[in-house]
N, C-alpha and C positions, 0 to 999 in steps of 0.2 A: 504494500500500500504506500503510495507516494506521500512524502512529508508535506503538510499543509504550507509550510513556509516556502518550500520549493515551488509549489503550484502558484502561490501568490507572486513570487519573484518571476516565474516564467510568464504569468499573465501580464505583469507590469512590463516585461521586456517586449512582449507582443504588442502591447498598447503604446509603448514608447514611440513606435513608428508614426503614430497619429500626431505626435507633437513635432515631428520633423518636417519642416516646410519643404524639404527637398525630395520627399518620397512621393512618387507619382501614383495618385489614386484616381484622378478624375478623368472621365471619358470626354471625348470631343463634344458629344451632345450635352453633357452636364456643364462643361465650361461655356459652350455657346449660349446655353440657356441663362447661366448666371450673368454673362456679359451682355446679353441681349443682341448677339450677332449670329450670323449664319455659320454652320460648320465649315462651309466652303471658305469663309474669310479666315478661319483658323488654319485651314490647309494652306492657304496662300501665304500666311505669315510664316508657316513652317517652311514652305518652299523658298521664301526670301531669307531664311535663316535668322529671323528675328526671335524665334523660340525654337527649341529643339526638344520636343516631348519624347519621353521614353516610349518604347513599343512593347506591347504585350506579346506573349508567345504567338498569338494569332495575328500580330502585325498592327493591332489597333493602337492609336496614339493614347498615351496616358500622361496627364499633366499633374504637376505638383502644385501646392499652394504658392510657392515662390513664382512658378511660371504663370499662374493665374494672376498674381499681382503685377507681374511684368506685362502680361497681356492687357490688364486694366489700364496701365500707363499707355501702352501702344494705342489702344482704342481711343483713349482720351485725346492723345496727340493727333490721331488721324481725324477725329471728329472736329478738331480745331483747324484742320486743313493742312496738316503737315504730311508730306509725302513719305512713302516707306523709306527711301534713302535718307530723308531728313530725320525720320524717327530713329534710324540706325545711328546717325550722328549725335542726336540728342542723348540717346541712351549711352553711347560711348563717352560723351562728355560728362554725363552724370556719374558714370562709373569712375572716370578719371578724377573728378572732384572728390568723390568718396575716398578713393585711394590716397589722394593728397591730404585729405583731412585726417585719415588714419596715420599717415606718415608724420604729419605735424604733431598729432597727439603723442605719438611714440617719442618723438624728439623732445617735446616738452616734458614728458615723464622722465626721460633719461637725464635731461638737464636739471630737473628738480631734485634728482637723486645725488647730484654732485655737491 
């Protein structure tokens, strides 16, 4: 008979994936519904490499929460009239700013320790 503490720990390990924003759970239909767009639009964004959803064993796209948030940004930008190449540049610039902010924070932390 399995130990109850082991079962609880195993259950928590299985559920911990739900807290991980990078785990791909959502189907293309679910994401399209949440974002209010057509599945074909999601396929197009995948074709343009703006998102890269994982694939199930059957080849179906699976999106993570992180990707859904990225898609939400992309949809907002396109609704504001930004083209897909423009969206790519905006996202790259946002990532660069985030990287520089992280680098600056690390430098400030290092300098504070002196």
